[in-house]
C-alpha distance (Angstrom), angle and dihedral (degrees) to the residues before:
residue distance angle dihedral
M1 . . .
P2 3.80 . .
I3 3.80 113.7 .
W4 3.81 91.5 -130.8
I5 3.82 91.6 72.4
P6 3.83 95.9 67.8
V7 3.82 91.1 36.9
V8 3.83 93.1 56.1
L9 3.80 89.8 42.5
L10 3.79 90.5 51.2
I11 3.81 93.1 52.1
L12 3.80 91.4 50.3
L13 3.80 91.4 46.3
F14 3.80 93.1 56.4
F15 3.79 90.4 57.4
V16 3.80 91.9 45.6
W17 3.80 91.3 46.6
A18 3.80 91.1 51.5
V19 3.82 87.5 60.0
V20 3.83 90.1 47.5
H21 3.83 89.3 50.1
E22 3.80 94.8 51.2
G23 3.80 90.6 39.3
A24 3.80 90.0 58.5
H25 3.82 89.5 53.6
A26 3.81 90.0 48.1
I27 3.81 96.0 48.4
V28 3.80 93.9 48.7
G29 3.81 90.2 43.5
L30 3.80 91.8 51.5
M31 3.80 89.8 48.1
G32 3.81 87.7 54.0
G33 3.80 93.1 52.5
R34 3.80 98.0 -99.9
K35 3.80 124.5 135.0
V36 3.79 127.2 -130.6
E37 3.80 106.3 -123.4
E38 3.81 96.9 177.5
F39 3.80 136.3 6.7
K40 3.80 121.1 179.7
P41 3.82 110.3 178.9
W42 3.81 93.7 -172.3
P43 3.82 134.5 75.6
H44 3.81 113.4 -83.8
M45 3.79 145.1 139.5
Q46 3.79 116.2 -85.5
S47 3.81 121.9 -178.1
G48 3.80 89.4 -16.9
H49 3.83 93.9 -52.1
F50 3.80 130.5 104.8
V51 3.81 112.6 -116.6
F52 3.79 129.9 179.7
C53 3.79 92.2 -143.0
G54 3.80 135.3 -4.4
L55 3.79 138.8 -147.7
R56 3.78 131.0 -179.9
L57 3.77 121.8 -169.4
D58 3.80 125.5 -165.5
R59 3.81 94.9 -108.2
R60 3.78 141.9 5.1
G61 3.77 116.2 -72.3
N62 3.75 133.7 -142.7
A63 3.79 132.6 -103.8
F64 3.81 92.2 -84.6
S65 3.80 94.0 55.1
D66 3.82 89.7 45.8
A67 3.82 91.5 50.0
A68 3.83 97.3 40.7
P69 3.84 96.0 97.5
Y70 3.79 91.0 52.0
I71 3.80 91.2 51.0
V72 3.82 87.5 51.9
D73 3.83 87.7 49.5
A74 3.81 90.4 53.9
L75 3.81 92.9 49.5
A76 3.81 91.0 47.1
M77 3.80 92.0 49.5
I78 3.81 91.7 50.8
G79 3.80 91.2 50.3
L80 3.79 94.4 44.4
T81 3.80 93.2 46.6
V82 3.80 92.6 50.2
G83 3.81 90.9 44.0
S84 3.79 93.1 49.9
V85 3.81 90.8 55.0
F86 3.79 89.8 64.3
A87 3.82 99.9 32.8
E88 3.77 126.9 92.1
G89 3.78 137.1 -172.9
L90 3.79 119.5 1.0
V91 3.80 92.6 -8.7
G92 3.80 89.6 57.7
V93 3.80 91.5 48.4
F94 3.81 89.8 49.0
L95 3.82 92.6 51.1
V96 3.80 94.2 46.4
T97 3.81 91.4 46.5
T98 3.79 89.8 48.6
M99 3.82 89.3 54.6
A100 3.79 88.7 69.4
A101 3.83 94.7 67.6
P102 3.83 99.7 60.5
A103 3.80 90.9 35.6
V104 3.80 93.5 54.0
N105 3.81 91.1 43.3
T106 3.81 91.6 56.5
I107 3.81 94.5 40.5
V108 3.83 91.4 51.6
G109 3.81 90.9 47.4
V110 3.80 92.3 49.3
Q111 3.80 95.8 46.5
A112 3.81 90.8 46.9
R113 3.81 89.9 51.8
F114 3.78 94.6 50.3
R115 3.82 93.6 41.7
G116 3.80 90.8 57.0
N117 3.82 101.2 -107.7
E118 3.80 101.3 161.3
R119 3.83 91.8 -163.3
A120 3.81 93.8 61.2
D121 3.81 118.7 105.0
L122 3.78 94.2 -126.3
S123 3.82 91.0 49.0
K124 3.78 88.3 67.7
M125 3.81 88.9 63.1
H126 3.80 129.2 74.0
W127 3.82 108.1 -93.2
G128 3.82 90.7 -116.4
W129 3.79 90.6 60.5
A130 3.81 91.4 45.2
L131 3.82 94.6 49.3
P132 3.85 96.2 79.8
F133 3.80 88.6 60.3
Y134 3.82 88.1 59.5
Y135 3.81 89.8 59.0
L136 3.79 90.3 42.5
A137 3.82 89.8 55.8
M138 3.81 90.5 51.7
G139 3.81 88.7 50.3
Y140 3.79 89.7 54.3
V141 3.78 91.0 55.1
V142 3.80 89.7 51.8
A143 3.83 92.7 46.3
I144 3.80 93.0 50.3
S145 3.82 92.4 44.4
V146 3.80 93.6 50.6
T147 3.80 91.2 45.4
L148 3.81 92.1 50.4
L149 3.80 92.0 47.2
R150 3.80 93.1 52.9
M151 3.81 93.6 49.1
E152 3.75 118.4 98.1
W153 3.78 109.9 -126.8
S154 3.77 115.3 -156.7
């Protein structure tokens, strides 16, 4: 299989996963009685920074609404890992490639939290609540590595 297929898929997945990320914030916010003031599901500049996708709610959330996208990441990784065990061929490549989007989302969130980026979702949480996501990110690396090693590359 040409390498460009997973590369193009990966680029598209990051944009789709940005919408999933912000959508998780929005759904939990709406469940908590907040209102979505702005949702831009396309790449743009926000406060002088490039973002894939943007969401603004009417007021600050709580730890659950800040962590919601990372919980969605965990559920997606579980499903994709289990699915990739049984998949073969192009379906297997698709599932493994798809694993990169939630993994990168969590890894970026974790590194931003522990590097002191005050705009990051996990930075809004006490470090003790954010710490499990660090271990989750390491688990993703292991899951993807094991899945890639068991695949037959032709």
